[in-house]
The first five atom37 places (N, CA, C, CB, O) and aatype in JSON, in Angstrom:
{
  "aatype": [12, 3, 18, 11, 16, 10, 19, 0, 11, 16, 15, 3, 1, 0, 7, 9, 15, 1, 6, 11, 16, 7, 1, 19, 13, 0, 0, 13, 1, 5, 9, 19, 9, 3, 15, 10, 11, 6, 7, 6, 15, 9, 11, 13, 0, 2, 10, 7, 16, 13, 11, 12, 19, 6, 18, 11, 0, 16, 2, 1, 1, 3, 14, 2, 16, 8, 11, 9, 11, 0, 19, 14, 0, 1, 5, 11, 14, 11, 13, 15, 13, 15, 1, 9, 0, 6, 3, 6, 19, 19, 19],
  "atom_mask": [
    [1, 1, 1, 1, 1],
    [1, 1, 1, 1, 1],
    [1, 1, 1, 1, 1],
    [1, 1, 1, 1, 1],
    [1, 1, 1, 1, 1],
    [1, 1, 1, 1, 1],
    [1, 1, 1, 1, 1],
    [1, 1, 1, 1, 1],
    [1, 1, 1, 1, 1],
    [1, 1, 1, 1, 1],
    [1, 1, 1, 1, 1],
    [1, 1, 1, 1, 1],
    [1, 1, 1, 1, 1],
    [1, 1, 1, 1, 1],
    [1, 1, 1, 0, 1],
    [1, 1, 1, 1, 1],
    [1, 1, 1, 1, 1],
    [1, 1, 1, 1, 1],
    [1, 1, 1, 1, 1],
    [1, 1, 1, 1, 1],
    [1, 1, 1, 1, 1],
    [1, 1, 1, 0, 1],
    [1, 1, 1, 1, 1],
    [1, 1, 1, 1, 1],
    [1, 1, 1, 1, 1],
    [1, 1, 1, 1, 1],
    [1, 1, 1, 1, 1],
    [1, 1, 1, 1, 1],
    [1, 1, 1, 1, 1],
    [1, 1, 1, 1, 1],
    [1, 1, 1, 1, 1],
    [1, 1, 1, 1, 1],
    [1, 1, 1, 1, 1],
    [1, 1, 1, 1, 1],
    [1, 1, 1, 1, 1],
    [1, 1, 1, 1, 1],
    [1, 1, 1, 1, 1],
    [1, 1, 1, 1, 1],
    [1, 1, 1, 0, 1],
    [1, 1, 1, 1, 1],
    [1, 1, 1, 1, 1],
    [1, 1, 1, 1, 1],
    [1, 1, 1, 1, 1],
    [1, 1, 1, 1, 1],
    [1, 1, 1, 1, 1],
    [1, 1, 1, 1, 1],
    [1, 1, 1, 1, 1],
    [1, 1, 1, 0, 1],
    [1, 1, 1, 1, 1],
    [1, 1, 1, 1, 1],
    [1, 1, 1, 1, 1],
    [1, 1, 1, 1, 1],
    [1, 1, 1, 1, 1],
    [1, 1, 1, 1, 1],
    [1, 1, 1, 1, 1],
    [1, 1, 1, 1, 1],
    [1, 1, 1, 1, 1],
    [1, 1, 1, 1, 1],
    [1, 1, 1, 1, 1],
    [1, 1, 1, 1, 1],
    [1, 1, 1, 1, 1],
    [1, 1, 1, 1, 1],
    [1, 1, 1, 1, 1],
    [1, 1, 1, 1, 1],
    [1, 1, 1, 1, 1],
    [1, 1, 1, 1, 1],
    [1, 1, 1, 1, 1],
    [1, 1, 1, 1, 1],
    [1, 1, 1, 1, 1],
    [1, 1, 1, 1, 1],
    [1, 1, 1, 1, 1],
    [1, 1, 1, 1, 1],
    [1, 1, 1, 1, 1],
    [1, 1, 1, 1, 1],
    [1, 1, 1, 1, 1],
    [1, 1, 1, 1, 1],
    [1, 1, 1, 1, 1],
    [1, 1, 1, 1, 1],
    [1, 1, 1, 1, 1],
    [1, 1, 1, 1, 1],
    [1, 1, 1, 1, 1],
    [1, 1, 1, 1, 1],
    [1, 1, 1, 1, 1],
    [1, 1, 1, 1, 1],
    [1, 1, 1, 1, 1],
    [1, 1, 1, 1, 1],
    [1, 1, 1, 1, 1],
    [1, 1, 1, 1, 1],
    [1, 1, 1, 1, 1],
    [1, 1, 1, 1, 1],
    [1, 1, 1, 1, 1]
  ],
  "atom_positions": [
    [[87.34, -70.55, 131.55], [86.59, -70.83, 132.45], [85.86, -71.86, 131.83], [85.93, -69.77, 132.97], [85.68, -72.16, 130.65]],
    [[85.34, -72.49, 133.29], [84.44, -73.62, 133.17], [83.37, -73.21, 133.58], [84.74, -74.78, 133.81], [83.07, -72.16, 134.15]],
    [[82.54, -74.44, 133.14], [80.82, -73.93, 134.04], [80.77, -73.38, 135.42], [79.75, -75.3, 134.33], [80.31, -72.32, 135.84]],
    [[81.28, -74.23, 135.94], [80.71, -73.72, 137.28], [81.23, -72.43, 137.79], [80.96, -74.71, 138.36], [80.73, -71.79, 138.71]],
    [[82.81, -71.93, 136.76], [82.73, -70.66, 137.71], [82.33, -69.78, 137.34], [83.65, -70.19, 138.21], [81.9, -68.89, 138.07]],
    [[82.36, -69.71, 135.72], [80.82, -68.6, 135.01], [79.85, -68.45, 136.25], [79.61, -69.57, 133.45], [79.71, -67.4, 136.89]],
    [[78.96, -70.07, 136.6], [78.24, -69.17, 137.15], [77.97, -68.85, 138.39], [77.45, -69.27, 136.79], [77.03, -68.15, 138.79]],
    [[79.45, -69.77, 139.48], [79.89, -68.38, 140.36], [80.34, -67.2, 140.52], [80.36, -68.42, 140.83], [80.16, -66.6, 141.58]],
    [[81.09, -66.6, 139.36], [81.22, -65.31, 139.4], [80.36, -64.33, 138.72], [82.3, -65.13, 139.05], [80.56, -63.12, 138.64]],
    [[79.01, -65.24, 138.08], [77.94, -64.89, 137.68], [77.35, -64.13, 139.28], [77.15, -66.24, 136.93], [77.48, -63.08, 139.9]],
    [[76.8, -65.16, 139.39], [75.99, -65.07, 140.77], [76.55, -64.18, 142.14], [75.89, -66.6, 141.27], [75.91, -63.52, 142.96]],
    [[77.98, -64.43, 142.04], [78.5, -62.81, 143.16], [78.04, -62.04, 142.49], [80.18, -62.21, 143.48], [77.1, -61.47, 143.04]],
    [[78.29, -61.64, 141.34], [78.42, -60.48, 140.63], [76.73, -59.87, 140.41], [79.3, -60.87, 139.15], [76.51, -58.67, 140.29]],
    [[75.88, -60.66, 140.39], [74.46, -60.18, 140.12], [73.5, -60.7, 141.49], [73.87, -60.89, 138.53], [72.28, -60.51, 141.49]],
    [[74.36, -61.56, 142.9], [73.78, -60.85, 143.77], [72.63, -61.71, 143.81], [0.0, 0.0, 0.0], [71.67, -61.37, 144.5]],
    [[72.61, -62.7, 143.21], [71.68, -63.66, 142.87], [72.42, -64.83, 143.72], [71.47, -63.88, 141.16], [73.59, -64.62, 144.06]],
    [[71.39, -66.94, 144.34], [72.17, -67.93, 144.61], [72.56, -68.6, 143.14], [71.45, -68.87, 145.64], [72.38, -68.59, 141.92]],
    [[73.01, -68.98, 143.89], [74.08, -70.11, 142.51], [73.52, -71.01, 141.42], [74.98, -71.37, 143.25], [73.95, -71.21, 140.28]],
    [[72.13, -71.67, 142.25], [70.93, -72.03, 141.79], [70.69, -71.47, 141.15], [70.08, -72.15, 142.32], [71.26, -71.47, 140.06]],
    [[69.18, -70.27, 141.62], [68.7, -69.64, 140.66], [69.8, -69.16, 139.35], [68.04, -68.57, 141.36], [69.19, -69.09, 138.28]],
    [[71.11, -68.86, 139.26], [72.09, -68.18, 138.33], [72.23, -69.84, 137.3], [73.89, -67.41, 139.37], [72.29, -69.7, 136.08]],
    [[72.25, -70.95, 137.75], [72.59, -72.36, 136.69], [71.17, -72.14, 136.48], [0.0, 0.0, 0.0], [71.07, -71.39, 135.51]],
    [[69.63, -72.55, 137.08], [68.58, -72.59, 135.96], [68.73, -71.67, 134.96], [67.29, -72.4, 136.41], [68.75, -71.99, 133.78]],
    [[68.89, -70.06, 135.54], [68.72, -69.27, 134.21], [69.57, -69.58, 133.13], [68.9, -67.88, 134.4], [69.0, -69.75, 132.05]],
    [[71.0, -69.71, 133.16], [71.36, -70.44, 132.33], [71.52, -71.35, 131.89], [71.74, -70.38, 132.22], [72.53, -71.34, 131.19]],
    [[70.77, -72.72, 131.92], [70.4, -73.82, 131.74], [69.22, -73.63, 130.3], [69.89, -74.36, 133.22], [68.89, -74.31, 129.32]],
    [[68.85, -72.25, 130.93], [67.21, -71.61, 130.45], [67.5, -70.94, 128.73], [66.57, -69.88, 131.85], [66.99, -71.05, 127.62]],
    [[68.88, -70.08, 129.47], [69.62, -69.09, 128.14], [70.01, -70.87, 126.85], [71.96, -67.82, 129.08], [70.04, -70.74, 125.63]],
    [[70.21, -72.08, 127.46], [70.96, -73.17, 126.1], [70.19, -72.65, 125.91], [71.27, -74.76, 125.69], [70.08, -71.73, 125.1]],
    [[68.79, -73.46, 127.19], [68.15, -74.63, 125.83], [66.84, -73.1, 124.91], [66.66, -76.81, 127.02], [66.2, -73.22, 123.86]],
    [[66.86, -72.53, 125.34], [66.5, -71.69, 123.64], [67.19, -70.61, 122.89], [65.22, -70.95, 123.65], [66.83, -69.84, 122.01]],
    [[67.67, -70.7, 123.17], [69.1, -70.54, 122.11], [68.88, -71.52, 120.96], [70.75, -71.0, 122.93], [68.36, -71.3, 119.87]],
    [[69.55, -72.99, 121.57], [69.49, -74.13, 120.33], [68.31, -74.55, 120.65], [70.61, -75.41, 120.23], [68.47, -75.75, 120.88]],
    [[66.89, -74.21, 120.86], [65.36, -74.09, 119.87], [65.29, -73.26, 118.73], [64.12, -73.49, 120.67], [65.01, -73.29, 117.53]],
    [[65.81, -72.24, 119.96], [65.99, -70.87, 118.7], [66.49, -71.12, 116.47], [67.77, -69.82, 119.6], [65.95, -70.97, 115.37]],
    [[67.86, -71.59, 117.09], [69.0, -72.45, 116.13], [68.28, -73.45, 115.38], [70.23, -73.31, 117.02], [68.53, -73.54, 114.17]],
    [[67.77, -73.9, 115.69], [66.53, -74.94, 115.34], [65.41, -74.45, 114.65], [65.92, -75.53, 116.54], [65.16, -75.09, 113.63]],
    [[64.65, -73.5, 114.89], [63.88, -72.64, 114.19], [65.18, -71.63, 113.18], [62.82, -71.71, 115.43], [64.96, -71.84, 111.99]],
    [[65.68, -71.24, 113.26], [66.07, -70.53, 111.94], [66.8, -69.54, 111.74], [0.0, 0.0, 0.0], [67.62, -69.11, 110.93]],
    [[65.81, -69.02, 113.62], [66.02, -67.93, 114.07], [67.85, -67.13, 114.51], [65.08, -68.18, 115.16], [68.91, -67.76, 114.49]],
    [[67.72, -66.09, 114.76], [69.1, -66.11, 114.98], [69.39, -65.06, 116.43], [69.87, -65.56, 113.48], [68.65, -64.08, 116.32]],
    [[70.02, -64.99, 117.39], [70.16, -64.46, 118.1], [71.03, -62.82, 118.5], [70.31, -65.36, 118.42], [72.23, -62.91, 118.74]],
    [[70.61, -61.94, 118.53], [71.69, -61.45, 118.73], [71.88, -60.11, 119.87], [72.03, -61.2, 117.43], [71.3, -59.02, 119.83]],
    [[72.34, -60.33, 120.34], [72.99, -59.17, 122.17], [73.81, -58.07, 121.34], [74.65, -60.3, 123.8], [74.72, -58.11, 120.51]],
    [[73.01, -57.0, 122.01], [73.88, -56.0, 121.45], [74.82, -55.62, 122.52], [73.11, -54.8, 120.92], [74.69, -55.69, 123.74]],
    [[76.43, -54.93, 121.33], [77.69, -55.06, 122.16], [78.36, -56.86, 122.65], [77.22, -54.12, 123.64], [79.36, -56.96, 123.37]],
    [[78.0, -57.45, 122.41], [78.68, -58.88, 122.12], [78.2, -59.93, 121.12], [78.66, -59.6, 123.29], [79.1, -60.69, 120.77]],
    [[77.15, -60.11, 120.66], [77.18, -60.69, 119.01], [76.27, -61.58, 118.59], [0.0, 0.0, 0.0], [75.17, -61.31, 119.08]],
    [[76.25, -62.2, 118.13], [75.44, -62.86, 117.41], [75.16, -64.88, 116.97], [75.8, -62.03, 116.39], [75.95, -65.66, 116.42]],
    [[74.19, -65.05, 117.33], [74.63, -66.55, 117.51], [73.21, -66.6, 116.17], [74.48, -67.57, 119.6], [72.14, -66.07, 115.88]],
    [[74.0, -67.44, 115.83], [73.5, -67.89, 113.46], [73.74, -69.15, 113.27], [74.79, -67.08, 111.79], [74.33, -69.82, 114.11]],
    [[73.26, -69.68, 112.04], [73.4, -70.75, 111.84], [74.19, -70.18, 110.04], [71.87, -71.71, 112.15], [74.28, -69.32, 109.17]],
    [[74.44, -71.07, 110.36], [75.73, -70.89, 109.01], [75.16, -72.77, 107.98], [78.35, -71.0, 110.15], [74.8, -73.84, 108.47]],
    [[75.29, -72.46, 106.89], [75.24, -73.23, 105.73], [76.53, -73.16, 104.2], [73.8, -72.79, 105.32], [76.99, -72.48, 103.29]],
    [[76.52, -74.52, 104.92], [77.78, -74.85, 104.33], [77.54, -75.73, 102.29], [78.54, -76.14, 105.79], [76.5, -76.24, 101.88]],
    [[78.43, -75.63, 101.75], [77.65, -76.45, 100.39], [78.94, -77.65, 100.05], [77.31, -75.08, 98.63], [80.16, -77.81, 100.07]],
    [[77.65, -78.31, 99.76], [78.69, -79.52, 99.3], [79.48, -79.46, 98.77], [78.46, -80.35, 98.72], [79.8, -78.6, 97.95]],
    [[80.48, -81.13, 99.36], [81.74, -80.18, 98.67], [82.72, -81.74, 98.55], [82.62, -78.5, 100.04], [82.29, -82.71, 99.18]],
    [[83.97, -81.89, 97.75], [84.63, -83.43, 97.94], [85.98, -82.92, 98.94], [85.23, -84.34, 96.13], [86.63, -81.9, 99.17]],
    [[85.95, -83.63, 99.14], [87.82, -83.45, 99.99], [88.69, -84.77, 99.64], [87.79, -83.46, 102.18], [88.56, -85.79, 98.97]],
    [[89.29, -84.4, 100.16], [90.73, -85.47, 99.71], [90.86, -86.84, 101.58], [93.01, -83.73, 99.52], [90.22, -86.78, 102.63]],
    [[91.56, -87.48, 101.3], [91.18, -88.46, 102.59], [92.46, -88.14, 102.65], [90.54, -90.17, 102.63], [93.19, -88.54, 101.74]],
    [[93.06, -87.27, 103.85], [94.91, -87.49, 104.02], [95.84, -89.15, 103.54], [95.24, -87.32, 106.04], [96.75, -89.4, 102.74]],
    [[95.1, -89.94, 104.43], [95.28, -90.94, 104.87], [95.19, -91.94, 103.27], [94.24, -91.11, 106.13], [96.17, -92.26, 102.59]],
    [[94.55, -92.1, 103.13], [94.14, -93.21, 102.43], [94.1, -92.49, 100.59], [92.45, -93.83, 103.22], [94.11, -93.08, 99.51]],
    [[94.03, -90.75, 100.97], [93.93, -90.54, 99.3], [93.03, -90.34, 98.16], [94.31, -91.34, 98.88], [93.09, -90.06, 96.96]],
    [[91.93, -90.66, 99.31], [91.1, -90.91, 97.79], [89.88, -90.04, 98.3], [90.58, -92.85, 97.26], [89.8, -89.87, 99.52]],
    [[89.1, -89.58, 97.63], [87.9, -88.15, 98.14], [86.72, -88.56, 98.24], [87.65, -86.83, 97.12], [86.27, -89.51, 97.61]],
    [[85.97, -87.75, 99.19], [84.62, -88.61, 99.82], [84.33, -86.85, 99.6], [84.55, -89.77, 101.83], [84.86, -85.76, 99.42]],
    [[82.8, -87.71, 99.79], [81.93, -86.59, 99.48], [81.37, -86.15, 100.55], [80.97, -86.84, 98.59], [81.01, -86.98, 101.39]],
    [[81.12, -84.47, 100.84], [80.61, -84.3, 101.77], [79.51, -83.03, 101.34], [81.63, -84.18, 102.8], [79.54, -82.11, 100.53]],
    [[78.19, -83.72, 102.74], [76.81, -83.06, 102.04], [77.02, -82.18, 102.77], [75.27, -83.67, 102.04], [77.85, -81.91, 103.63]],
    [[75.91, -81.59, 102.21], [75.3, -80.17, 102.83], [74.98, -80.02, 103.66], [74.5, -79.62, 102.53], [74.02, -80.62, 104.15]],
    [[75.96, -78.72, 104.45], [75.37, -79.31, 106.24], [74.97, -77.31, 106.87], [77.54, -80.52, 107.74], [75.29, -76.28, 106.28]],
    [[74.15, -77.47, 108.3], [74.39, -76.24, 109.26], [74.45, -75.98, 110.21], [73.95, -75.58, 109.31], [73.49, -76.01, 110.97]],
    [[75.95, -75.55, 110.64], [76.54, -75.91, 111.59], [76.16, -74.47, 112.53], [78.07, -76.36, 111.22], [75.67, -73.53, 111.9]],
    [[76.33, -74.36, 113.63], [76.18, -73.23, 114.44], [76.96, -72.34, 114.72], [75.89, -73.46, 115.33], [78.04, -72.88, 114.94]],
    [[77.05, -70.88, 114.88], [78.27, -69.6, 115.13], [77.66, -68.56, 115.76], [78.97, -68.9, 113.74], [76.53, -68.09, 115.87]],
    [[78.97, -68.33, 116.21], [78.84, -67.41, 117.17], [79.57, -65.64, 116.88], [79.52, -68.24, 118.38], [80.79, -65.76, 117.01]],
    [[79.38, -64.83, 116.71], [80.28, -63.66, 115.19], [80.17, -62.32, 117.05], [78.4, -62.83, 112.55], [79.41, -61.65, 117.74]],
    [[81.53, -62.76, 116.9], [81.42, -61.3, 117.68], [81.05, -59.74, 116.94], [82.89, -61.09, 118.32], [81.48, -59.4, 115.84]],
    [[80.1, -58.86, 117.9], [80.75, -57.66, 117.75], [81.38, -56.72, 117.58], [80.82, -57.49, 117.83], [81.27, -56.37, 118.76]],
    [[82.34, -55.48, 116.91], [82.63, -55.35, 116.25], [82.93, -54.27, 117.57], [82.11, -55.52, 115.01], [83.86, -53.48, 117.4]],
    [[82.07, -54.21, 119.03], [82.37, -54.01, 119.97], [82.75, -54.06, 121.11], [82.17, -53.87, 119.94], [83.14, -53.23, 121.93]],
    [[82.53, -55.57, 121.09], [83.13, -56.8, 122.3], [84.18, -57.55, 121.44], [81.75, -58.13, 122.97], [84.86, -58.38, 122.05]],
    [[84.5, -57.33, 119.7], [86.22, -57.41, 119.19], [87.48, -56.45, 119.73], [86.25, -57.06, 117.61], [88.64, -56.86, 119.75]],
    [[87.01, -54.91, 120.23], [87.58, -54.06, 120.43], [88.08, -53.89, 121.29], [87.24, -53.45, 120.27], [89.01, -53.09, 121.34]],
    [[87.64, -54.6, 122.35], [86.74, -54.77, 124.07], [87.94, -55.54, 124.54], [84.86, -55.89, 124.27], [88.62, -55.16, 125.5]],
    [[88.21, -56.72, 123.78], [88.81, -58.2, 123.63], [90.11, -57.7, 122.94], [87.81, -59.43, 122.64], [90.49, -56.73, 123.58]],
    [[90.53, -57.83, 122.43], [91.31, -57.45, 121.82], [92.37, -55.74, 122.17], [90.5, -57.63, 120.73], [92.08, -54.59, 121.84]],
    [[93.3, -56.15, 122.74], [94.69, -54.9, 123.27], [95.79, -54.32, 122.58], [95.57, -55.4, 124.29], [96.54, -53.54, 123.16]]
  ]
}
């Protein structure tokens, strides 16, 4: 599902305009990004959690040149589904 379809389905289900729904999604996106930048996690009951995951520095081999390259430590965003949401999706 793409963004436009998500906005359309959400606005139809909530009974509000697509313009307002689009603004809500834009605000939600910015809040999630700002919170993750500050190191906070966001938990949705019965859905899941947005959080930053830290990866250690490591060495990897380039498959084309076979040279070993150093990969620095980094943080990446991650979304983990709750067990309840996972059970609803998995058939």
